[in-house]
N, CA, C, O and the ligand as a Tripos MOL2 file, in Angstrom:
@<TRIPOS>MOLECULE
protein
  309   307    78     0     0
PROTEIN
NO_CHARGES

@<TRIPOS>ATOM
      1 N         -11.0380   63.6310  -19.7500 N.3       1 MET1
      2 CA        -10.0230   64.1520  -18.8290 C.3       1 MET1
      3 C          -9.4580   65.4390  -19.4110 C.2       1 MET1
      4 O          -9.3480   65.6070  -20.6260 O.2       1 MET1
      5 N          -9.1130   66.3210  -18.5220 N.am      2 THR2
      6 CA         -8.5810   67.6160  -18.9620 C.3       2 THR2
      7 C          -7.0860   67.6730  -18.7150 C.2       2 THR2
      8 O          -6.6090   67.3890  -17.6150 O.2       2 THR2
      9 N          -6.3590   68.0410  -19.7500 N.am      3 MET3
     10 CA         -4.9210   68.1920  -19.6390 C.3       3 MET3
     11 C          -4.5900   69.6500  -19.3340 C.2       3 MET3
     12 O          -5.1260   70.5720  -19.9490 O.2       3 MET3
     13 N          -3.7020   69.8300  -18.3780 N.am      4 HIS4
     14 CA         -3.2580   71.1830  -18.0480 C.3       4 HIS4
     15 C          -1.7920   71.3210  -18.4450 C.2       4 HIS4
     16 O          -0.9600   70.4870  -18.0860 O.2       4 HIS4
     17 N          -1.4930   72.3570  -19.1710 N.am      5 THR5
     18 CA         -0.1210   72.6130  -19.5670 C.3       5 THR5
     19 C           0.2260   74.0600  -19.2500 C.2       5 THR5
     20 O          -0.5080   74.9800  -19.6120 O.2       5 THR5
     21 N           1.3280   74.2460  -18.5850 N.am      6 TRP6
     22 CA          1.8010   75.6020  -18.3410 C.3       6 TRP6
     23 C           3.0720   75.8520  -19.1420 C.2       6 TRP6
     24 O           4.0200   75.0680  -19.0830 O.2       6 TRP6
     25 N           3.0830   76.9330  -19.8790 N.am      7 THR7
     26 CA          4.2950   77.3870  -20.5410 C.3       7 THR7
     27 C           4.7810   78.6280  -19.7960 C.2       7 THR7
     28 O           4.0940   79.6490  -19.7490 O.2       7 THR7
     29 N           5.9670   78.5240  -19.2180 N.am      8 THR8
     30 CA          6.4690   79.6010  -18.3770 C.3       8 THR8
     31 C           7.3390   80.5520  -19.1930 C.2       8 THR8
     32 O           8.2070   80.1300  -19.9580 O.2       8 THR8
     33 N           7.0830   81.8360  -19.0090 N.am      9 TYR9
     34 CA          7.8820   82.8650  -19.6750 C.3       9 TYR9
     35 C           8.6240   83.6700  -18.6230 C.2       9 TYR9
     36 O           8.0660   84.0150  -17.5820 O.2       9 TYR9
     37 N           9.8920   83.9670  -18.9050 N.am     10 ARG10
     38 CA         10.6640   84.8410  -18.0340 C.3      10 ARG10
     39 C          11.1150   86.0520  -18.8520 C.2      10 ARG10
     40 O          11.8590   85.9170  -19.8230 O.2      10 ARG10
     41 N          10.6600   87.2170  -18.4500 N.am     11 CYS11
     42 CA         11.0150   88.4390  -19.1680 C.3      11 CYS11
     43 C          12.4460   88.8450  -18.8300 C.2      11 CYS11
     44 O          13.0150   88.4120  -17.8290 O.2      11 CYS11
     45 N          13.0070   89.6820  -19.6850 N.am     12 ASP12
     46 CA         14.3450   90.2080  -19.4310 C.3      12 ASP12
     47 C          14.3960   91.0010  -18.1280 C.2      12 ASP12
     48 O          15.4600   91.1270  -17.5230 O.2      12 ASP12
     49 N          13.2560   91.5350  -17.6920 N.am     13 CYS13
     50 CA         13.2110   92.3130  -16.4540 C.3      13 CYS13
     51 C          13.1310   91.4280  -15.2280 C.2      13 CYS13
     52 O          13.2070   91.9220  -14.1020 O.2      13 CYS13
     53 N          12.9760   90.1120  -15.4290 N.am     14 GLY14
     54 CA         12.9140   89.1870  -14.3100 C.3      14 GLY14
     55 C          11.5110   88.7350  -13.9550 C.2      14 GLY14
     56 O          11.3390   87.8140  -13.1570 O.2      14 GLY14
     57 N          10.5080   89.3710  -14.5390 N.am     15 HIS15
     58 CA          9.1290   88.9750  -14.2660 C.3      15 HIS15
     59 C           8.8400   87.6090  -14.8870 C.2      15 HIS15
     60 O           9.2740   87.3210  -16.0030 O.2      15 HIS15
     61 N           8.1080   86.7760  -14.1590 N.am     16 ILE16
     62 CA          7.7570   85.4460  -14.6470 C.3      16 ILE16
     63 C           6.2460   85.3290  -14.7250 C.2      16 ILE16
     64 O           5.5260   85.7120  -13.8030 O.2      16 ILE16
     65 N           5.7890   84.8000  -15.8260 N.am     17 GLY17
     66 CA          4.3700   84.5300  -16.0010 C.3      17 GLY17
     67 C           4.2150   83.2410  -16.7620 C.2      17 GLY17
     68 O           5.2020   82.5830  -17.0890 O.2      17 GLY17
     69 N           2.9800   82.8750  -17.0470 N.am     18 ALA18
     70 CA          2.7590   81.6090  -17.7200 C.3      18 ALA18
     71 C           1.5000   81.6490  -18.5670 C.2      18 ALA18
     72 O           0.5600   82.3980  -18.3010 O.2      18 ALA18
     73 N           1.5180   80.8220  -19.5880 N.am     19 ALA19
     74 CA          0.3160   80.5580  -20.3740 C.3      19 ALA19
     75 C          -0.1950   79.1940  -19.9390 C.2      19 ALA19
     76 O           0.5060   78.1900  -20.0710 O.2      19 ALA19
     77 N          -1.4070   79.1600  -19.4230 N.am     20 HIS20
     78 CA         -2.0030   77.9390  -18.8750 C.3      20 HIS20
     79 C          -3.0300   77.4280  -19.8750 C.2      20 HIS20
     80 O          -4.0510   78.0720  -20.1150 O.2      20 HIS20
     81 N          -2.7520   76.2700  -20.4530 N.am     21 THR21
     82 CA         -3.6450   75.7010  -21.4570 C.3      21 THR21
     83 C          -4.3950   74.5130  -20.8720 C.2      21 THR21
     84 O          -3.7940   73.6020  -20.3030 O.2      21 THR21
     85 N          -5.6970   74.5360  -21.0180 N.am     22 LYS22
     86 CA         -6.5320   73.4020  -20.6270 C.3      22 LYS22
     87 C          -7.0690   72.7610  -21.8990 C.2      22 LYS22
     88 O          -7.6770   73.4280  -22.7350 O.2      22 LYS22
     89 N          -6.8370   71.4580  -22.0340 N.am     23 GLU23
     90 CA         -7.2960   70.7480  -23.2220 C.3      23 GLU23
     91 C          -8.0280   69.4820  -22.8140 C.2      23 GLU23
     92 O          -7.6300   68.7880  -21.8790 O.2      23 GLU23
     93 N          -9.0750   69.2020  -23.5130 N.am     24 ASN24
     94 CA         -9.8000   67.9520  -23.3220 C.3      24 ASN24
     95 C          -9.2070   66.9140  -24.2690 C.2      24 ASN24
     96 O          -9.2030   67.1110  -25.4840 O.2      24 ASN24
     97 N          -8.7050   65.8080  -23.7170 N.am     25 ASP25
     98 CA         -8.0840   64.8110  -24.5910 C.3      25 ASP25
     99 C          -8.9750   63.5940  -24.8110 C.2      25 ASP25
    100 O          -8.5010   62.5460  -25.2480 O.2      25 ASP25
    101 N         -10.2610   63.7310  -24.5110 N.am     26 GLN26
    102 CA        -11.1730   62.6230  -24.7960 C.3      26 GLN26
    103 C         -11.3020   62.4580  -26.3060 C.2      26 GLN26
    104 O         -11.6090   63.4210  -27.0090 O.2      26 GLN26
    105 N         -11.0710   61.2500  -26.8090 N.am     27 PRO27
    106 CA        -11.0660   61.0740  -28.2620 C.3      27 PRO27
    107 C         -12.4410   61.2330  -28.8950 C.2      27 PRO27
    108 O         -12.5430   61.5590  -30.0780 O.2      27 PRO27
    109 N         -13.4980   61.0080  -28.1260 N.am     28 TYR28
    110 CA        -14.8380   61.0510  -28.7130 C.3      28 TYR28
    111 C         -15.5190   62.3970  -28.5340 C.2      28 TYR28
    112 O         -16.6540   62.5760  -28.9750 O.2      28 TYR28
    113 N         -14.8550   63.3310  -27.9040 N.am     29 SER29
    114 CA        -15.4620   64.6500  -27.7300 C.3      29 SER29
    115 C         -14.7910   65.6350  -28.6780 C.2      29 SER29
    116 O         -13.7030   65.3890  -29.1980 O.2      29 SER29
    117 N         -15.4490   66.7190  -28.8790 N.am     30 ALA30
    118 CA        -14.9060   67.7310  -29.7820 C.3      30 ALA30
    119 C         -13.5940   68.2720  -29.2220 C.2      30 ALA30
    120 O         -13.4350   68.4580  -28.0160 O.2      30 ALA30
    121 N         -12.6880   68.5100  -30.1170 N.am     31 ASN31
    122 CA        -11.4300   69.1230  -29.7150 C.3      31 ASN31
    123 C         -11.6750   70.5240  -29.1780 C.2      31 ASN31
    124 O         -12.3600   71.3340  -29.8020 O.2      31 ASN31
    125 N         -11.1120   70.7930  -28.0260 N.am     32 TRP32
    126 CA        -11.2110   72.1510  -27.5210 C.3      32 TRP32
    127 C         -10.0160   72.4160  -26.6500 C.2      32 TRP32
    128 O          -9.3800   71.4980  -26.1330 O.2      32 TRP32
    129 N          -9.7310   73.6400  -26.5020 N.am     33 GLY33
    130 CA         -8.6620   74.0380  -25.6080 C.3      33 GLY33
    131 C          -8.8110   75.5150  -25.3130 C.2      33 GLY33
    132 O          -9.2750   76.2890  -26.1510 O.2      33 GLY33
    133 N          -8.4210   75.8870  -24.1390 N.am     34 VAL34
    134 CA         -8.4870   77.2950  -23.7780 C.3      34 VAL34
    135 C          -7.1940   77.6530  -23.0490 C.2      34 VAL34
    136 O          -6.7400   76.9290  -22.1620 O.2      34 VAL34
    137 N          -6.6220   78.7670  -23.4370 N.am     35 THR35
    138 CA         -5.3740   79.2090  -22.8220 C.3      35 THR35
    139 C          -5.6240   80.4870  -22.0290 C.2      35 THR35
    140 O          -6.1890   81.4550  -22.5370 O.2      35 THR35
    141 N          -5.1940   80.4630  -20.7860 N.am     36 THR36
    142 CA         -5.3100   81.6310  -19.9150 C.3      36 THR36
    143 C          -3.9090   82.1390  -19.6080 C.2      36 THR36
    144 O          -3.0350   81.3650  -19.2190 O.2      36 THR36
    145 N          -3.6990   83.4160  -19.7790 N.am     37 LEU37
    146 CA         -2.4100   84.0140  -19.4520 C.3      37 LEU37
    147 C          -2.4130   84.3910  -17.9770 C.2      37 LEU37
    148 O          -3.3200   85.0650  -17.4890 O.2      37 LEU37
    149 N          -1.3690   83.9360  -17.2750 N.am     38 GLU38
    150 CA         -1.2600   84.2100  -15.8400 C.3      38 GLU38
    151 C          -0.0150   85.0560  -15.6040 C.2      38 GLU38
    152 O           1.1080   84.5900  -15.7960 O.2      38 GLU38
    153 N          -0.2190   86.2770  -15.1950 N.am     39 GLY39
    154 CA          0.8990   87.1800  -14.9550 C.3      39 GLY39
    155 C           1.4670   87.7700  -16.2290 C.2      39 GLY39
    156 O           2.5380   88.3780  -16.2200 O.2      39 GLY39
    157 N           0.7430   87.5890  -17.3300 N.am     40 LEU40
    158 CA          1.2040   88.1060  -18.6130 C.3      40 LEU40
    159 C           0.1340   89.0140  -19.2100 C.2      40 LEU40
    160 O          -1.0460   88.9230  -18.8740 O.2      40 LEU40
    161 N           0.5840   89.8940  -20.1070 N.am     41 GLY41
    162 CA         -0.3580   90.6940  -20.8520 C.3      41 GLY41
    163 C          -0.4370   90.1890  -22.2790 C.2      41 GLY41
    164 O           0.0450   89.1000  -22.5900 O.2      41 GLY41
    165 N          -1.0420   90.9770  -23.1360 N.am     42 GLY42
    166 CA         -1.1130   90.5910  -24.5390 C.3      42 GLY42
    167 C          -2.1070   89.4710  -24.7610 C.2      42 GLY42
    168 O          -3.1090   89.3470  -24.0570 O.2      42 GLY42
    169 N          -1.8020   88.6600  -25.7600 N.am     43 THR43
    170 CA         -2.6960   87.5720  -26.1340 C.3      43 THR43
    171 C          -1.9260   86.2590  -26.1280 C.2      43 THR43
    172 O          -0.7050   86.2340  -25.9800 O.2      43 THR43
    173 N          -2.6730   85.1690  -26.2930 N.am     44 GLU44
    174 CA         -2.0440   83.8480  -26.3370 C.3      44 GLU44
    175 C          -0.9800   83.7820  -27.4300 C.2      44 GLU44
    176 O           0.0890   83.2040  -27.2320 O.2      44 GLU44
    177 N          -1.2810   84.3810  -28.5880 N.am     45 GLN45
    178 CA         -0.3530   84.3380  -29.7140 C.3      45 GLN45
    179 C           0.8030   85.3230  -29.5430 C.2      45 GLN45
    180 O           1.8910   85.1130  -30.0790 O.2      45 GLN45
    181 N           0.5600   86.3950  -28.7960 N.am     46 ALA46
    182 CA          1.5830   87.4360  -28.6340 C.3      46 ALA46
    183 C           1.5820   87.9240  -27.1880 C.2      46 ALA46
    184 O           1.1320   89.0330  -26.9010 O.2      46 ALA46
    185 N           2.0920   87.0820  -26.2720 N.am     47 PRO47
    186 CA          2.0910   87.4980  -24.8630 C.3      47 PRO47
    187 C           3.1020   88.6120  -24.6040 C.2      47 PRO47
    188 O           4.1180   88.7260  -25.2890 O.2      47 PRO47
    189 N           2.8020   89.4120  -23.6160 N.am     48 THR48
    190 CA          3.7250   90.4650  -23.1960 C.3      48 THR48
    191 C           3.9410   90.3440  -21.6910 C.2      48 THR48
    192 O           3.1520   89.7250  -20.9760 O.2      48 THR48
    193 N           5.0330   90.9520  -21.2310 N.am     49 CYS49
    194 CA          5.3580   90.9280  -19.8090 C.3      49 CYS49
    195 C           4.2650   91.6410  -19.0170 C.2      49 CYS49
    196 O           3.8000   92.7120  -19.4080 O.2      49 CYS49
    197 N           3.8580   91.0320  -17.8890 N.am     50 GLY50
    198 CA          2.8470   91.6580  -17.0580 C.3      50 GLY50
    199 C           3.3740   92.8390  -16.2720 C.2      50 GLY50
    200 O           2.5950   93.6150  -15.7180 O.2      50 GLY50
    201 N           4.6880   92.9850  -16.2170 N.am     51 ALA51
    202 CA          5.2740   94.0750  -15.4370 C.3      51 ALA51
    203 C           5.7040   95.2380  -16.3220 C.2      51 ALA51
    204 O           5.3670   96.3880  -16.0400 O.2      51 ALA51
    205 N           6.4540   94.9460  -17.4060 N.am     52 CYS52
    206 CA          7.0100   96.0280  -18.2180 C.3      52 CYS52
    207 C           6.4390   96.0390  -19.6320 C.2      52 CYS52
    208 O           6.7990   96.9000  -20.4350 O.2      52 CYS52
    209 N           5.5520   95.0910  -19.9480 N.am     53 HIS53
    210 CA          4.8480   95.0370  -21.2290 C.3      53 HIS53
    211 C           5.7750   94.7770  -22.4150 C.2      53 HIS53
    212 O           5.4170   95.0580  -23.5580 O.2      53 HIS53
    213 N           6.9590   94.2430  -22.1450 N.am     54 HIS54
    214 CA          7.8610   93.8610  -23.2270 C.3      54 HIS54
    215 C           7.2830   92.6350  -23.9270 C.2      54 HIS54
    216 O           6.7990   91.7200  -23.2600 O.2      54 HIS54
    217 N           7.3240   92.5990  -25.2630 N.am     55 PRO55
    218 CA          6.8290   91.4110  -25.9730 C.3      55 PRO55
    219 C           7.6510   90.1710  -25.6250 C.2      55 PRO55
    220 O           8.8800   90.2250  -25.5640 O.2      55 PRO55
    221 N           6.9690   89.0710  -25.4020 N.am     56 LEU56
    222 CA          7.6430   87.8270  -25.0560 C.3      56 LEU56
    223 C           7.4970   86.8290  -26.1890 C.2      56 LEU56
    224 O           6.4250   86.6910  -26.7770 O.2      56 LEU56
    225 N           8.5880   86.1330  -26.4900 N.am     57 GLY57
    226 CA          8.5730   85.1560  -27.5680 C.3      57 GLY57
    227 C           9.1520   83.8350  -27.1040 C.2      57 GLY57
    228 O           9.3220   83.5960  -25.9090 O.2      57 GLY57
    229 N           9.4540   82.9760  -28.0790 N.am     58 ALA58
    230 CA          9.9620   81.6400  -27.7620 C.3      58 ALA58
    231 C          11.2560   81.7110  -26.9590 C.2      58 ALA58
    232 O          11.5370   80.8280  -26.1480 O.2      58 ALA58
    233 N          12.0390   82.7580  -27.1840 N.am     59 GLY59
    234 CA         13.3030   82.8980  -26.4710 C.3      59 GLY59
    235 C          13.1340   83.1900  -24.9980 C.2      59 GLY59
    236 O          14.0960   83.0970  -24.2350 O.2      59 GLY59
    237 N          11.9280   83.5430  -24.5840 N.am     60 HIS60
    238 CA         11.6710   83.8360  -23.1730 C.3      60 HIS60
    239 C          11.0570   82.6520  -22.4330 C.2      60 HIS60
    240 O          10.8290   82.7260  -21.2250 O.2      60 HIS60
    241 N          10.7880   81.5620  -23.1480 N.am     61 ILE61
    242 CA         10.1710   80.4100  -22.5050 C.3      61 ILE61
    243 C          11.2010   79.7150  -21.6240 C.2      61 ILE61
    244 O          12.3300   79.4700  -22.0490 O.2      61 ILE61
    245 N          10.8090   79.4020  -20.4040 N.am     62 VAL62
    246 CA         11.6670   78.6780  -19.4800 C.3      62 VAL62
    247 C          11.4220   77.1900  -19.6870 C.2      62 VAL62
    248 O          10.3360   76.7030  -19.3730 O.2      62 VAL62
    249 N          12.4030   76.4540  -20.2080 N.am     63 PRO63
    250 CA         12.1640   75.0420  -20.5170 C.3      63 PRO63
    251 C          12.2170   74.1670  -19.2800 C.2      63 PRO63
    252 O          13.0290   74.3810  -18.3800 O.2      63 PRO63
    253 N          11.3420   73.1860  -19.2540 N.am     64 GLY64
    254 CA         11.4270   72.1280  -18.2640 C.3      64 GLY64
    255 C          10.9510   72.4890  -16.8770 C.2      64 GLY64
    256 O          11.0040   71.6570  -15.9710 O.2      64 GLY64
    257 N          10.4820   73.7250  -16.6900 N.am     65 LYS65
    258 CA         10.0120   74.0930  -15.3610 C.3      65 LYS65
    259 C           8.6210   74.7020  -15.4740 C.2      65 LYS65
    260 O           8.4210   75.8770  -15.1660 O.2      65 LYS65
    261 N           7.6680   73.8990  -15.9160 N.am     66 PRO66
    262 CA          6.3550   74.4720  -16.2150 C.3      66 PRO66
    263 C           5.5950   74.9490  -14.9950 C.2      66 PRO66
    264 O           4.6540   75.7290  -15.1410 O.2      66 PRO66
    265 N           5.9570   74.5180  -13.8020 N.am     67 ARG67
    266 CA          5.1470   74.8790  -12.6320 C.3      67 ARG67
    267 C           5.9250   75.6620  -11.6000 C.2      67 ARG67
    268 O           5.3580   76.0520  -10.5790 O.2      67 ARG67
    269 N           7.1940   75.9070  -11.8250 N.am     68 GLU68
    270 CA          7.9980   76.5470  -10.7830 C.3      68 GLU68
    271 C           7.9520   78.0580  -10.9060 C.2      68 GLU68
    272 O           8.9420   78.6990  -11.2600 O.2      68 GLU68
    273 N           6.8230   78.5980  -10.6170 N.am     69 TYR69
    274 CA          6.7040   80.0470  -10.5680 C.3      69 TYR69
    275 C           5.5490   80.3790   -9.6380 C.2      69 TYR69
    276 O           4.6130   79.5900   -9.5140 O.2      69 TYR69
    277 N           5.5960   81.4930   -9.0060 N.am     70 PRO70
    278 CA          4.4710   81.8640   -8.1470 C.3      70 PRO70
    279 C           3.3210   82.4070   -8.9890 C.2      70 PRO70
    280 O           3.5160   83.2980   -9.8160 O.2      70 PRO70
    281 N           2.1520   81.8780   -8.7810 N.am     71 ALA71
    282 CA          0.9890   82.3870   -9.4880 C.3      71 ALA71
    283 C           0.6980   83.8050   -9.0020 C.2      71 ALA71
    284 O           1.0350   84.1630   -7.8730 O.2      71 ALA71
    285 N           0.0730   84.6060   -9.8580 N.am     72 PRO72
    286 CA         -0.1770   86.0080   -9.4930 C.3      72 PRO72
    287 C          -0.9750   86.1540   -8.2030 C.2      72 PRO72
    288 O          -0.7940   87.1270   -7.4710 O.2      72 PRO72
    289 N          -1.8440   85.2130   -7.9220 N.am     73 ASP73
    290 CA         -2.6640   85.3470   -6.7230 C.3      73 ASP73
    291 C          -2.0970   84.5530   -5.5500 C.2      73 ASP73
    292 O          -2.7470   84.4310   -4.5120 O.2      73 ASP73
    293 N          -0.8890   84.0150   -5.7090 N.am     74 GLY74
    294 CA         -0.2150   83.3790   -4.5950 C.3      74 GLY74
    295 C          -0.4200   81.8890   -4.4620 C.2      74 GLY74
    296 O           0.2770   81.2340   -3.6870 O.2      74 GLY74
    297 N          -1.3740   81.3380   -5.2140 N.am     75 ARG75
    298 CA         -1.5960   79.8980   -5.0860 C.3      75 ARG75
    299 C          -0.6700   79.1440   -6.0270 C.2      75 ARG75
    300 O          -0.0860   79.7280   -6.9380 O.2      75 ARG75
    301 N          -0.5420   77.8550   -5.8020 N.am     76 THR76
    302 CA          0.2430   77.0020   -6.6900 C.3      76 THR76
    303 C          -0.7020   76.3920   -7.7120 C.2      76 THR76
    304 O          -1.6610   75.7170   -7.3360 O.2      76 THR76
    305 N          -0.4560   76.6110   -8.9730 N.am     77 PRO77
    306 CA         -1.3760   76.0920   -9.9960 C.3      77 PRO77
    307 C          -1.3380   74.5720  -10.0770 C.2      77 PRO77
    308 O          -2.0520   73.9790  -10.8860 O.2      77 PRO77
    309 ZN          9.2780   92.6000  -18.1200 Zn       78 ZN78
@<TRIPOS>BOND
     1     1     2 1
     2     2     3 1
     3     3     4 2
     4     3     5 am
     5     5     6 1
     6     6     7 1
     7     7     8 2
     8     7     9 am
     9     9    10 1
    10    10    11 1
    11    11    12 2
    12    11    13 am
    13    13    14 1
    14    14    15 1
    15    15    16 2
    16    15    17 am
    17    17    18 1
    18    18    19 1
    19    19    20 2
    20    19    21 am
    21    21    22 1
    22    22    23 1
    23    23    24 2
    24    23    25 am
    25    25    26 1
    26    26    27 1
    27    27    28 2
    28    27    29 am
    29    29    30 1
    30    30    31 1
    31    31    32 2
    32    31    33 am
    33    33    34 1
    34    34    35 1
    35    35    36 2
    36    35    37 am
    37    37    38 1
    38    38    39 1
    39    39    40 2
    40    39    41 am
    41    41    42 1
    42    42    43 1
    43    43    44 2
    44    43    45 am
    45    45    46 1
    46    46    47 1
    47    47    48 2
    48    47    49 am
    49    49    50 1
    50    50    51 1
    51    51    52 2
    52    51    53 am
    53    53    54 1
    54    54    55 1
    55    55    56 2
    56    55    57 am
    57    57    58 1
    58    58    59 1
    59    59    60 2
    60    59    61 am
    61    61    62 1
    62    62    63 1
    63    63    64 2
    64    63    65 am
    65    65    66 1
    66    66    67 1
    67    67    68 2
    68    67    69 am
    69    69    70 1
    70    70    71 1
    71    71    72 2
    72    71    73 am
    73    73    74 1
    74    74    75 1
    75    75    76 2
    76    75    77 am
    77    77    78 1
    78    78    79 1
    79    79    80 2
    80    79    81 am
    81    81    82 1
    82    82    83 1
    83    83    84 2
    84    83    85 am
    85    85    86 1
    86    86    87 1
    87    87    88 2
    88    87    89 am
    89    89    90 1
    90    90    91 1
    91    91    92 2
    92    91    93 am
    93    93    94 1
    94    94    95 1
    95    95    96 2
    96    95    97 am
    97    97    98 1
    98    98    99 1
    99    99   100 2
   100    99   101 am
   101   101   102 1
   102   102   103 1
   103   103   104 2
   104   103   105 am
   105   105   106 1
   106   106   107 1
   107   107   108 2
   108   107   109 am
   109   109   110 1
   110   110   111 1
   111   111   112 2
   112   111   113 am
   113   113   114 1
   114   114   115 1
   115   115   116 2
   116   115   117 am
   117   117   118 1
   118   118   119 1
   119   119   120 2
   120   119   121 am
   121   121   122 1
   122   122   123 1
   123   123   124 2
   124   123   125 am
   125   125   126 1
   126   126   127 1
   127   127   128 2
   128   127   129 am
   129   129   130 1
   130   130   131 1
   131   131   132 2
   132   131   133 am
   133   133   134 1
   134   134   135 1
   135   135   136 2
   136   135   137 am
   137   137   138 1
   138   138   139 1
   139   139   140 2
   140   139   141 am
   141   141   142 1
   142   142   143 1
   143   143   144 2
   144   143   145 am
   145   145   146 1
   146   146   147 1
   147   147   148 2
   148   147   149 am
   149   149   150 1
   150   150   151 1
   151   151   152 2
   152   151   153 am
   153   153   154 1
   154   154   155 1
   155   155   156 2
   156   155   157 am
   157   157   158 1
   158   158   159 1
   159   159   160 2
   160   159   161 am
   161   161   162 1
   162   162   163 1
   163   163   164 2
   164   163   165 am
   165   165   166 1
   166   166   167 1
   167   167   168 2
   168   167   169 am
   169   169   170 1
   170   170   171 1
   171   171   172 2
   172   171   173 am
   173   173   174 1
   174   174   175 1
   175   175   176 2
   176   175   177 am
   177   177   178 1
   178   178   179 1
   179   179   180 2
   180   179   181 am
   181   181   182 1
   182   182   183 1
   183   183   184 2
   184   183   185 am
   185   185   186 1
   186   186   187 1
   187   187   188 2
   188   187   189 am
   189   189   190 1
   190   190   191 1
   191   191   192 2
   192   191   193 am
   193   193   194 1
   194   194   195 1
   195   195   196 2
   196   195   197 am
   197   197   198 1
   198   198   199 1
   199   199   200 2
   200   199   201 am
   201   201   202 1
   202   202   203 1
   203   203   204 2
   204   203   205 am
   205   205   206 1
   206   206   207 1
   207   207   208 2
   208   207   209 am
   209   209   210 1
   210   210   211 1
   211   211   212 2
   212   211   213 am
   213   213   214 1
   214   214   215 1
   215   215   216 2
   216   215   217 am
   217   217   218 1
   218   218   219 1
   219   219   220 2
   220   219   221 am
   221   221   222 1
   222   222   223 1
   223   223   224 2
   224   223   225 am
   225   225   226 1
   226   226   227 1
   227   227   228 2
   228   227   229 am
   229   229   230 1
   230   230   231 1
   231   231   232 2
   232   231   233 am
   233   233   234 1
   234   234   235 1
   235   235   236 2
   236   235   237 am
   237   237   238 1
   238   238   239 1
   239   239   240 2
   240   239   241 am
   241   241   242 1
   242   242   243 1
   243   243   244 2
   244   243   245 am
   245   245   246 1
   246   246   247 1
   247   247   248 2
   248   247   249 am
   249   249   250 1
   250   250   251 1
   251   251   252 2
   252   251   253 am
   253   253   254 1
   254   254   255 1
   255   255   256 2
   256   255   257 am
   257   257   258 1
   258   258   259 1
   259   259   260 2
   260   259   261 am
   261   261   262 1
   262   262   263 1
   263   263   264 2
   264   263   265 am
   265   265   266 1
   266   266   267 1
   267   267   268 2
   268   267   269 am
   269   269   270 1
   270   270   271 1
   271   271   272 2
   272   271   273 am
   273   273   274 1
   274   274   275 1
   275   275   276 2
   276   275   277 am
   277   277   278 1
   278   278   279 1
   279   279   280 2
   280   279   281 am
   281   281   282 1
   282   282   283 1
   283   283   284 2
   284   283   285 am
   285   285   286 1
   286   286   287 1
   287   287   288 2
   288   287   289 am
   289   289   290 1
   290   290   291 1
   291   291   292 2
   292   291   293 am
   293   293   294 1
   294   294   295 1
   295   295   296 2
   296   295   297 am
   297   297   298 1
   298   298   299 1
   299   299   300 2
   300   299   301 am
   301   301   302 1
   302   302   303 1
   303   303   304 2
   304   303   305 am
   305   305   306 1
   306   306   307 1
   307   307   308 2
@<TRIPOS>SUBSTRUCTURE
     1 MET1         2 RESIDUE 1 A MET
     2 THR2         6 RESIDUE 1 A THR
     3 MET3        10 RESIDUE 1 A MET
     4 HIS4        14 RESIDUE 1 A HIS
     5 THR5        18 RESIDUE 1 A THR
     6 TRP6        22 RESIDUE 1 A TRP
     7 THR7        26 RESIDUE 1 A THR
     8 THR8        30 RESIDUE 1 A THR
     9 TYR9        34 RESIDUE 1 A TYR
    10 ARG10       38 RESIDUE 1 A ARG
    11 CYS11       42 RESIDUE 1 A CYS
    12 ASP12       46 RESIDUE 1 A ASP
    13 CYS13       50 RESIDUE 1 A CYS
    14 GLY14       54 RESIDUE 1 A GLY
    15 HIS15       58 RESIDUE 1 A HIS
    16 ILE16       62 RESIDUE 1 A ILE
    17 GLY17       66 RESIDUE 1 A GLY
    18 ALA18       70 RESIDUE 1 A ALA
    19 ALA19       74 RESIDUE 1 A ALA
    20 HIS20       78 RESIDUE 1 A HIS
    21 THR21       82 RESIDUE 1 A THR
    22 LYS22       86 RESIDUE 1 A LYS
    23 GLU23       90 RESIDUE 1 A GLU
    24 ASN24       94 RESIDUE 1 A ASN
    25 ASP25       98 RESIDUE 1 A ASP
    26 GLN26      102 RESIDUE 1 A GLN
    27 PRO27      106 RESIDUE 1 A PRO
    28 TYR28      110 RESIDUE 1 A TYR
    29 SER29      114 RESIDUE 1 A SER
    30 ALA30      118 RESIDUE 1 A ALA
    31 ASN31      122 RESIDUE 1 A ASN
    32 TRP32      126 RESIDUE 1 A TRP
    33 GLY33      130 RESIDUE 1 A GLY
    34 VAL34      134 RESIDUE 1 A VAL
    35 THR35      138 RESIDUE 1 A THR
    36 THR36      142 RESIDUE 1 A THR
    37 LEU37      146 RESIDUE 1 A LEU
    38 GLU38      150 RESIDUE 1 A GLU
    39 GLY39      154 RESIDUE 1 A GLY
    40 LEU40      158 RESIDUE 1 A LEU
    41 GLY41      162 RESIDUE 1 A GLY
    42 GLY42      166 RESIDUE 1 A GLY
    43 THR43      170 RESIDUE 1 A THR
    44 GLU44      174 RESIDUE 1 A GLU
    45 GLN45      178 RESIDUE 1 A GLN
    46 ALA46      182 RESIDUE 1 A ALA
    47 PRO47      186 RESIDUE 1 A PRO
    48 THR48      190 RESIDUE 1 A THR
    49 CYS49      194 RESIDUE 1 A CYS
    50 GLY50      198 RESIDUE 1 A GLY
    51 ALA51      202 RESIDUE 1 A ALA
    52 CYS52      206 RESIDUE 1 A CYS
    53 HIS53      210 RESIDUE 1 A HIS
    54 HIS54      214 RESIDUE 1 A HIS
    55 PRO55      218 RESIDUE 1 A PRO
    56 LEU56      222 RESIDUE 1 A LEU
    57 GLY57      226 RESIDUE 1 A GLY
    58 ALA58      230 RESIDUE 1 A ALA
    59 GLY59      234 RESIDUE 1 A GLY
    60 HIS60      238 RESIDUE 1 A HIS
    61 ILE61      242 RESIDUE 1 A ILE
    62 VAL62      246 RESIDUE 1 A VAL
    63 PRO63      250 RESIDUE 1 A PRO
    64 GLY64      254 RESIDUE 1 A GLY
    65 LYS65      258 RESIDUE 1 A LYS
    66 PRO66      262 RESIDUE 1 A PRO
    67 ARG67      266 RESIDUE 1 A ARG
    68 GLU68      270 RESIDUE 1 A GLU
    69 TYR69      274 RESIDUE 1 A TYR
    70 PRO70      278 RESIDUE 1 A PRO
    71 ALA71      282 RESIDUE 1 A ALA
    72 PRO72      286 RESIDUE 1 A PRO
    73 ASP73      290 RESIDUE 1 A ASP
    74 GLY74      294 RESIDUE 1 A GLY
    75 ARG75      298 RESIDUE 1 A ARG
    76 THR76      302 RESIDUE 1 A THR
    77 PRO77      306 RESIDUE 1 A PRO
    78 ZN78       309 GROUP 0 **** ****
């Protein structure tokens, strides 16, 4: 089974994006995970705002609302 986790970031400029992590939690398969940045720039380790390119850190994470943001392409993740 694949676990999906979204970490939502809100920039000081108001732009919202997310890091979407897919992980396989099967105990007998190799550990793997892939993180896709949605609406963000930079890298998984150092995301930046997709609008103003401001560096985003732990202080920009929106707690408890992992899915309440519009995806860049308009769909609900
Ligand atoms: Zn910004």
